[in-house]
N, C-alpha and C positions, 0 to 999 in steps of 0.2 A: 682314687678318684670317689668309688662308691663300694660296698660291701654287697651290693647286688650282682647276683651271677646269672646273667642271660641263659645261659645253659640249662637253668631251673626251668625255664619257660620253654625255650626252643633247643631241645638237646640236639647232640649229633646225628643222632639216627634219622630224626625229623629231618634236619638239616641237608643230612646226605640225600635222603630220598626226593628232596625238593631239587638239589644241585643236580640229580642224575636227570631230572628231567627239564631242564632249563633249554637245553642245546635243541631238544626236538619242539619245543614252543617256539623258538626263534626261529628254526628252518622252516616249519610248517603256518607259521603265523597265526597260532590258536592260542586261547585264553588257557591258564593253568588252571581248571577247574579241580584236578586232584589236589594243587597245592592249597587251596582255597579251602577244599573240604579238609584236608589234614590239620590246616590252620585253625579253622572253625573248632575241630574237635580238640585242639589243645587248649582252647579258650583265648586264642590270641586276638580274635575280633572283639573281645569285652576286655582286654588287660587293663584298659583306662577306665572302666566302670567301675562305682564302690563296691569294696569286697562284701559289705553288708546287701547288697542288691544281687550277689550272684556273679560280680565281676572279678577282674584280677587286684583291682586296688593300688595299681602300679602307678608311680610318678611320671611325668614326662621324660626326666632324667634317666629313668631306668627303660621305657619305650623306646627314647633314642638308641641307647643300646641294642636293644632288641633288631631294632630296624638296621643299624650297622652289620650286625650279625646276619640276618635275613638277605642282605645285599650280597652279602660275599658268596651265597648259596644261588641266587637267582635275582638280578636286579629287578626284572621286570615284574616278577613277582610282588618284591619289595615296593617299590614304585607303587603299583596297582592299590594294594592295601594300604598303602601311607594315606591316601585320600579319605579311604573310609575312617584311619585312625586320627585324621585331621578332623572331621566332625565330631567324632568323640573325645578327641582333646579339646576342641573348642568347648564343648558341653562341660566339660571338667572344669576348665579355666574360670568358666563363668560360674559353675557351682561353686568354686574353691572360694570366690568371692563375694558368695550370697546371692547369686543370680541364677535362680532355677529354672529359667524360660526353657532352656534345651534339656532338661532332664530326662523329656521323652526319649532322646537319641540315646543316651544312656542305657535307659530301658529298654530300648529298642535293639542295642546292641547285643545285651545278656539275652534276650529273646529271638535272636537270630538275623537281625535286620543287616541289610549291607548298605552302606550310605556311600554314594559317588559325589562328586565336586563338581558343578555345574556352573563356575564361575566365568571360566573363560569364553571370551568371545573373539573373533577374527576382527582384527583391526581395533580393539579397545583398548588402547594402553591407559585408559584409567583404571581398569581392575576393579578394585573394591569400592572405588569411588565415582562410578558409573556403569550405566548398563544400555546396550541398543535392544534389549529384551523389554516388551512391553507387559507391565504388570496392570491387569484390569481388576478394580474392586469389583466382588459381589455382594450380592444383598446380605448373605448371611454370615459375611467377615471374611471369607476365603478370598482369593486371589486366582484370576486366570491368566497363564504366562504365554507370552507368543513371541518367539525368536528362536535364536540359532545358538547353542552351545558346541565349542569345539574342544579337544582333547577329554573327553568323558572316560577317564580310566575307569575299569569294572563295567564298561559298557555292556556285555551279555549278561551280567549276575546282579548288578545294582539292584534294590528293592526301593530305595528311598533316595531322590535326588535331590541335595541341598543346591539350592540356586538362587540368583537374585535378579530382580527386574525393575524397571521403572515406573512407577505411577504416577501420570500426569493429569489426572481426572479428578482427584479427591478434592475437598476444600482446601487442605494443607499441602497441595502438591507445589513441586515435585516431591517426591518420595522414593527412595530407593527401598525396596521391600525384600526382604531374605526369607525364605520359606522352604519347605520341604514335598516334592512333589513324589506321588506313589506311583509304582510300577502301574498299578491297574489302570492308569492313564493311557498305558501303551495298548492296552486290549480295545479301549475307546478311540482309538485313532489319534488322541490328543497329544501323544509321545512318539516320535518315529525316531529309531536308531537307523542311521545310516552304516552299510558294512564297507567303510572307507579306510579303514586302518591297514596300511601298507607301507611302512616307515623303514627307514635305515636301521634304526635300532628300536630297543625297548618295544620289541613287536607282542610281547605277551600281556602288555596293559590293556590292550585292545581299547585304546582309547580313542573312541569313536564318535563322530558328530552326532549331537543329538538336534533335532528338531522338535519345538514344542509348537502347537497348534492350539492355543486355549488351554494349555494343560492347567488342572485344577489342584492348587493347594489348600487343603481345606483349614478353616479358622485356627482350628486348634494346632497347625503346624505353620503359622506365620511367626516366624522369630523376632523380627526387627521390621521397623519402618523408620529410616533415616533420611536426613536430608542429603543430596548427593554431595561428593566432595570428600577433602579430609574430615575425619571426624574423630571427637574423643571416645565414642561409644566405646565399652568393654568388648562389644562383638566384634568389631574391627580390629583391635588388639587382640584379642583371641585367635581371629582368624589366621591374622598376619603372622602373631607370633610361631603358631603349631606348625603351619604350612612351612613356614622358613626353616624351621630348627628340623623338624621331620624331613623335609627335602634334603637339608644338608648331611642328615644322618646317612641318608641312602646313598648320596654320592661319596660320602666317606669310606662307607662300607666297600664300594667298588674300588675304591685305591686302595684298599687293606688286601682284597682279594688279587689285585695287579699285581702288588708287591710280592704275594704269598706264591703265585704261579711263576711269577719272573727268578724268585729264590730258588724254587725246585727245579726249574727248567737250567739254571745256570749250574746246579749242582749235578745235573745230570750230562748236560752236554759237553764234550771232549774237545779240546783243540788238537788239530792233526798235527798243527806246528809243534805246540810243547808238549802234547800228550797230557795235559793236566786240565782239571776241570775248568769251565769257564769262569765258576766261581771264584778262581785264582788270579784271573785275568784283571790286572788294575784298572784298566778302562771301565770292565763290566761292575769291577767293586767300586768304582766311583759313581756311576749311575745308580747302583742299588742304595748306594750311601744319600744320594741326592733324594731319591724317592722316599727314604725313609726319613730324612729330616724334614722332608715337604708333608709328608703324611701325620707326622708326629704331633705337629702345631694342632690339629682339628679336633681330635676326641677331648682334649681338655677343655676346649674353646666351647664345644658344644655341651659338655657337662654343666658347664659353668652358667651359660644363659637359660640352659634349661632348667636347672636349678632355683636360678632367680626367678623363672616364671613361677615354679612350683611354689617359691616362699614369697613371692609377690614383692620381690624388689622393686624399688623405686627408681628408674632409670630416666624418667621424665620424657623429655623430647629425644632424648639419646636413644630411645628404644628401637626406633625404626632404623636407623642407620647401625645399630648393633645388630640388629636381625637380618638386614639385607646385606650387610657385610659379611656376616658368617657364611650365610647361603653362597654367596660370591666366591669367598674364598675357599670353601669346600668344593665347587664345581670345577674352579679354576687348579686345584691343586690335584683333582681326582683326572682331570684331562691330561695335565703335565705329567702325573705319576702312569698312566696307562701309555702314553706316548713313549715314555722310557721303558717302561716293560716291555713293549713290544719291540723295541731296539733289543733288549736284553735276550727275549725269547727268540730273534731271528726270523729267518723266511718263513718258517712253519706258522709265524702268528698271521701272515698274511692270508691265510685261508680263512674262509667263512666259518668251517668247522670248528675251527682253534678257538678254545676258550677266550684268549687275549685278544682275537679277532673280533669276538663277540662284545667283549667288555670295550673294545676300542669305539664301535658303533654305540652300543648301549649309552656311554659317557656323554655323548654327544647332546643326548636331549635334556642335559642338564642347561644347556645355553638357552633355551626355549621357555624354561619355567620364570614365573616371577620369583623375586626381584630379576630381571635381566641385567647387563653388564652398565646400562646407560642408567636404568633406573638406581641402581646399587649407588653410583658414583654420584647421581644428581642427590641423592639422599645424604649421602655423607658430606657432600659440599656445602649442602646446605645446612648441615649441623655443626660443622666447624664454621663456615665463613657467614651463615646467614641466608637468607631468601637472596638469590639473585635480583637485581634491580631491572626495572622495565618488564 
């Protein structure tokens, strides 16, 4: 698929250090600060920034492989860092197309900024196409945002929050405003981070609720003002493509780790009845075969679609069904694979301390990320059948 070696950026020693810490962060519901520090030192936060500017100069297809690899060690760390990589990936996709509006994000990543993704809102199934957050224009060209964002991964550590809100008061209103709010707004009381992340899985992401009370994004950090609803604007495509592909990469990595753990367990467990390793049991072999067949389909799909984004392939109106489809398939596959891995692993997998038990909980988070199953199927139906009547 590619000559790129993910171990050249994310080596085995670093991966094992991260893996060794994952269980404790899950158990204690803490953010993986040490993981982030190690990844920052390795240049991971700037892998998508241009090499000439001090970044890694990698393509999206290469970062997809990295995220798959990182997720095999610590899914929550991979998912948290994913949100930072989404914004740097969006800036890269735009830059590759000659749009330099978000170059400051790439520069910021090299300088040490940590970007969080502040798009999700409770009950807002419009996602990118609408917002319940109020965006109030300021005289100097900036905006003040008031509203509540949910699932803000990297909540304890972000330095820049990329978000959107709805401007209803400008002469050309309504307009969706995409912008970046600095963490300094927290000291002013205009950003409040709730300590409310106590979930079934993906506990290390610390994806807490963020309250905005007139949080100010300066004029030079306003990325776009778009009409609400579906838009052909390159920013919308950039966000959707990078978000879906890197998200799918994380869940594909979880599936790979579940297979590896199941295979290892099957080789070590022995049957009292036959005296042979469970890896020789025909039912176990069938389960592992089904897991492998399901998993093997996803890495090539991710590579092709990521490469198509990198090469600016023209899929026209099909892009959105292709992107939401691969995310849906990755999450569905990963959940099925982990289910099978738990059966291969046996009763020990039921303990919260077991890695397969943790993966079983972590993989559930994939169901809640956009595009959810309903949205993915609606997008695919429209692509193949046209818009629904009425």
